C-alpha positions in Angstrom: 0.0 0.0 0.0 1.4 3.3 -1.1 2.0 5.8 1.8 0.5 9.2 1.3 1.4 12.6 2.7 -1.8 12.6 4.8 -0.7 9.3 6.4 2.4 11.2 7.6 0.4 14.4 8.5 1.8 15.1 11.9 5.2 14.0 11.0 5.4 16.6 8.3 3.9 19.2 10.5 6.6 18.7 13.2 9.3 18.6 10.5 8.2 21.9 9.0 8.1 23.5 12.5 11.8 22.5 12.9 12.5 23.9 9.5 13.6 20.4 8.3 14.0 20.6 4.4 12.9 16.9 4.0 9.3 18.0 5.0 9.0 20.2 1.9 10.6 17.6 -0.3 8.2 15.0 1.0 5.1 16.9 0.4 6.0 17.4 -3.3 6.8 13.6 -3.7 4.1 11.8 -1.8 0.5 11.7 -2.9 -2.1 14.0 -1.3 0.4 16.7 -0.5 -2.0 19.4 -1.5 -4.4 18.0 1.0 -1.9 18.1 3.7 -1.1 21.9 2.9 -4.8 22.7 2.9 -5.4 21.1 6.4 -2.3 22.8 7.8 -3.5 26.1 6.8 -7.0 25.4 8.1 -5.5 24.4 11.5 -3.5 27.6 11.6 -6.5 29.7 10.7 -8.6 28.0 13.3 -6.0 28.5 15.9 -5.5 32.1 15.2 -9.3 32.6 15.2 -9.5 31.0 18.5 -6.7 33.0 19.9 -8.5 36.2 18.9 -11.9 34.8 20.1 -11.9 37.5 22.8 -13.3 39.8 20.0 -16.3 37.4 19.8 -16.8 37.3 23.6 -16.6 41.0 24.0 -19.3 41.4 21.2 -21.5 39.0 23.1 -21.7 36.4 20.1 -24.0 33.4 21.0 -22.2 30.1 21.4 -23.5 28.5 18.1 -22.6 31.6 16.2 -19.2 31.8 18.0 -18.2 28.3 16.6 -19.5 29.2 13.2 -17.5 32.4 13.3 -14.3 30.5 14.1 -15.1 28.2 11.1 -15.6 31.1 8.6 -12.5 32.8 9.9 -10.6 29.7 9.3 -11.8 29.5 5.7 -11.1 33.2 5.1 -7.6 32.7 6.4 -7.1 30.0 3.8 -8.2 32.3 1.1 -5.6 35.0 2.2 -2.9 32.3 2.1 -4.0 31.1 -1.4 -3.5 34.8 -2.6 -0.2 35.1 -1.0 0.9 31.9 -2.7 -0.5 33.4 -6.1 1.4 36.6 -5.6 4.6 34.7 -4.8 4.2 32.6 -7.9 3.6 35.7 -10.0 6.8 37.3 -8.6 8.9 34.2 -9.3 7.6 34.0 -12.9 8.0 37.8 -13.6 11.3 38.4 -12.0 13.1 35.2 -11.9 11.8 33.4 -15.0 10.7 30.4 -13.0 8.4 27.9 -14.6 7.1 26.4 -11.3 3.5 25.4 -11.2 1.3 27.3 -8.7 0.4 23.9 -7.0 4.0 23.6 -5.9 4.3 27.1 -4.5 0.9 26.5 -2.6 1.9 23.3 -1.0 5.2 24.7 0.2 3.3 27.7 1.7 0.5 25.8 3.2 3.0 23.4 5.0 5.1 26.5 5.9 2.1 27.6 8.1 2.6 24.8 10.5 4.3 27.1 13.3 1.0 29.2 13.1 -0.9 26.2 14.6 0.3 27.9 17.9 -1.4 31.1 17.1 -4.0 30.5 19.9 -1.1 31.6 22.2 -1.7 35.3 21.0 -4.5 35.3 23.5 -1.9 35.5 26.4 -1.8 38.9 27.9 1.3 41.0 27.5 2.9 38.4 25.4 0.4 38.0 22.5 1.8 40.6 20.2 5.4 39.3 20.5 4.2 35.7 20.0 2.3 36.7 16.9 5.5 38.4 15.5 7.7 35.4 16.3 5.2 33.0 14.6 5.0 35.2 11.5 8.7 35.2 11.1 8.9 31.5 11.7 6.4 31.0 8.9 8.4 33.1 6.6 11.5 31.2 7.3 9.8 28.0 6.7 8.5 29.2 3.5 11.9 30.3 2.4 13.4 26.9 3.4 10.7 25.2 1.3 11.5 27.3 -1.7 15.2 27.1 -1.4 15.0 23.3 -1.1 12.4 22.3 -3.7 13.1 24.9 -6.4 16.8 24.5 -5.9 17.5 28.3 -5.8 19.8 30.3 -3.7 18.8 31.4 -0.2 18.7 35.1 -1.3 16.6 34.2 -4.4 14.1 32.3 -2.2 14.1 35.3 0.2 13.3 37.8 -2.5 10.5 35.6 -3.8 8.9 35.5 -0.4 9.5 39.1 0.4 8.3 40.5 -3.0 5.4 38.1 -3.0 4.3 39.5 0.3 4.7 43.1 -0.9 2.6 42.4 -3.9 -0.1 40.9 -1.7 -0.2 43.9 0.6 -0.6 46.1 -2.5 -3.4 44.1 -3.9 -5.2 43.9 -0.6 -5.1 47.7 -0.4 -6.4 48.2 -4.0 -8.4 45.7 -5.9 -8.8 43.5 -2.9 -10.8 46.0 -0.9 -14.1 44.6 -2.3 -13.0 41.1 -1.5 -12.1 42.3 2.1 -15.5 44.0 2.5 -17.3 40.7 1.5 -15.3 38.9 4.1 -16.3 41.5 6.9 -20.0 41.3 5.8 -19.8 37.4 6.0 -18.2 37.6 9.4 -20.7 40.0 10.7 -23.6 37.9 9.3 -22.5 34.7 10.8 -21.9 36.4 14.2 -25.2 37.9 14.1 -24.0 41.5 14.9 -21.7 44.1 13.5 -18.4 43.0 15.1 -16.3 45.7 16.9 -12.7 44.7 16.1 -10.7 48.0 16.8 -8.9 48.3 20.1 -10.8 51.5 21.1 -14.1 50.0 20.3 -13.3 46.9 22.3 -12.2 48.9 25.3 -15.4 50.8 25.1 -17.5 47.7 25.1 -15.5 46.3 28.1 -15.9 49.5 30.0 -19.7 49.6 29.1 -20.3 46.0 30.1 -20.2 46.3 33.8 -22.1 49.6 33.7 -24.8 47.9 31.8 -25.1 45.0 34.3 -25.2 47.4 37.2 -27.9 49.5 35.4 -29.9 46.3 34.8 -29.6 45.3 38.5 -30.5 48.8 39.7 -33.6 48.9 37.4 -34.7 45.4 38.7 -34.3 46.6 42.3 -36.4 49.7 41.6 -39.1 47.5 40.1 -39.2 45.2 43.2 -39.3 48.1 45.5 -42.2 49.7 43.7 -44.1 46.5 43.9 -43.4 46.2 47.6 -44.7 49.8 48.1 -47.9 49.1 46.2 -48.5 45.9 48.3 
């Protein structure tokens, strides 16, 4: 029976986390490598969404909608990774005359997101931002190792493919990607059942308003009971 990449899923994940070049070679050789890359990205997206779940709590999203919101966030995360792979493939074709199929770039990038499975740690107070930065750099390094290994290019060439691909992605997101981003925001709000407040100032306002609303509700309830007692 032929062994597939999915049969070695966790082995490939841990190898990618340790920046082992053999992981990126294996995902190209073994069957179902594309599937492993997709599931790795989904796990990373779900972990990141879970780590940022405080936003859903603050917005008082109901439990079932909370889970659906995590699922939608994971899918949207995968689409963002797909576009980064596409921009990297375009850069490699335009500047480096590489005839590499997009599927190869995508499978390398998807597996390179293995470190982002620990994204749930961004929820840790004080350390969340630093952890997010470390995991992002870790992912960049893993992607560079994959390109360097599989495409058999120099380290610097792999670095510029990754860097320029990321720059192109940022430009696209801020131009023609705005309508797509708006659809993503609309979908997230629809699934959550409310217009999500995601900026830090808005979240702080909700946190400050929460206890006041509770005390106000208790105060109104107390007045109602007192009025009933007086009438009796």
